[in-house]
C-alpha positions as CSV (number, residue, x, y, z in Angstrom):
1,M,7.5,43.4,-9.2
2,K,10.8,43.0,-7.3
3,N,14.2,43.0,-9.1
4,T,15.6,39.6,-8.1
5,D,18.1,39.2,-10.9
6,K,21.1,39.6,-8.5
7,Q,19.8,37.1,-6.0
8,K,18.9,34.6,-8.8
9,Q,22.4,34.8,-10.2
10,H,23.9,34.3,-6.7
11,I,21.6,31.3,-6.1
12,E,22.4,29.7,-9.5
13,K,26.1,30.1,-8.9
14,R,25.8,28.5,-5.5
15,I,23.8,25.6,-7.0
16,E,26.6,25.0,-9.5
17,E,29.2,25.0,-6.7
18,L,27.1,22.5,-4.6
19,R,26.6,20.2,-7.6
20,A,30.3,20.2,-8.3
21,R,31.1,19.5,-4.6
22,M,28.6,16.7,-4.6
23,K,30.1,15.1,-7.7
24,K,33.5,15.2,-6.2
25,I,32.2,13.5,-3.0
26,S,30.4,10.9,-5.0
27,D,33.6,10.2,-7.1
28,T,35.6,9.9,-3.9
29,L,33.2,7.6,-2.2
30,D,33.1,5.4,-5.3
31,E,36.9,4.8,-5.1
32,P,37.9,1.3,-4.2
33,A,39.0,0.6,-0.6
34,D,42.7,0.3,0.3
35,A,44.1,-3.1,0.9
36,D,45.7,-2.1,4.2
37,L,43.3,-2.5,7.2
38,E,44.6,0.7,9.0
39,D,44.2,2.7,5.8
40,Q,40.7,1.2,5.4
41,A,39.8,2.4,8.9
42,I,40.9,5.9,8.1
43,E,39.1,5.9,4.8
44,L,35.9,4.7,6.6
45,E,36.1,7.7,8.9
46,D,36.8,10.0,6.0
47,D,33.8,8.6,4.1
48,E,31.5,9.3,7.1
49,V,32.6,12.9,7.0
50,L,32.1,13.1,3.2
51,E,28.7,11.6,3.5
52,S,27.8,14.2,6.1
53,V,29.0,17.0,3.9
54,G,27.1,15.5,1.0
55,R,23.8,15.4,3.0
56,A,24.3,19.0,4.1
57,S,25.0,20.0,0.5
58,Q,21.9,18.1,-0.7
59,R,19.8,19.9,1.8
60,E,21.2,23.3,0.9
61,L,20.6,22.5,-2.8
62,M,17.0,21.7,-2.1
63,L,16.5,25.0,-0.3
64,L,18.2,27.0,-3.0
65,E,16.1,25.3,-5.7
66,D,13.0,26.2,-3.6
67,A,14.2,29.8,-3.5
68,L,14.5,29.8,-7.3
69,Q,10.9,28.6,-7.5
70,R,9.8,31.5,-5.2
71,I,11.6,33.9,-7.5
72,A,9.7,32.4,-10.5
73,N,6.4,32.7,-8.5
74,D,7.3,36.4,-7.6
75,N,7.1,35.8,-3.8
76,Y,10.9,35.6,-3.1
77,G,12.0,37.9,-0.3
78,D,8.6,38.1,1.5
79,C,8.5,36.8,5.0
80,E,6.1,33.9,5.1
81,K,5.0,34.7,8.7
82,C,4.5,38.5,8.8
83,G,4.6,39.4,5.1
84,I,7.2,42.2,5.2
85,E,10.1,42.2,2.8
86,I,13.1,40.4,4.1
87,S,16.2,42.6,4.1
88,E,18.7,42.4,1.3
89,T,21.4,41.8,4.0
90,R,19.6,38.7,5.3
91,L,19.0,37.4,1.8
92,A,22.7,37.9,0.9
93,A,23.7,35.8,3.9
94,V,20.8,33.3,3.7
95,P,19.5,33.4,0.1
96,F,16.9,30.7,0.9
97,A,15.5,32.6,3.9
98,R,11.7,32.3,4.2
99,L,11.4,34.5,7.3
100,C,12.6,38.0,8.2
101,Q,15.1,38.4,11.0
102,T,12.5,39.3,13.5
103,C,10.2,36.3,12.8
104,A,13.2,33.9,12.6
105,S,14.4,35.1,16.0
106,K,11.0,34.5,17.5
107,Q,10.8,31.1,16.0
108,S,14.2,30.0,17.3
109,R,13.2,30.8,20.9
């Protein structure tokens, strides 16, 4: 059985950060629009950026929650393609990685 405590703590911390970010985005998007038309145009552009950041955060959150499930199932850190153990360096950089560096490189070609 692998020791995944460190990765689990890292993932849980990142999930907390993402949820806090998404709450701030939601609160900002719920603010009433400015009365000035020029300010409304700027706010609309800002809202589009915030929505994009929110979607990216939601996607990362789902990937991290999936990684926690793999930890619970004791198959976290195993490459889904070749079965070898994914390096700690890769998991530190991409905690939701499902493929080792070699398989990920082959897949992106």
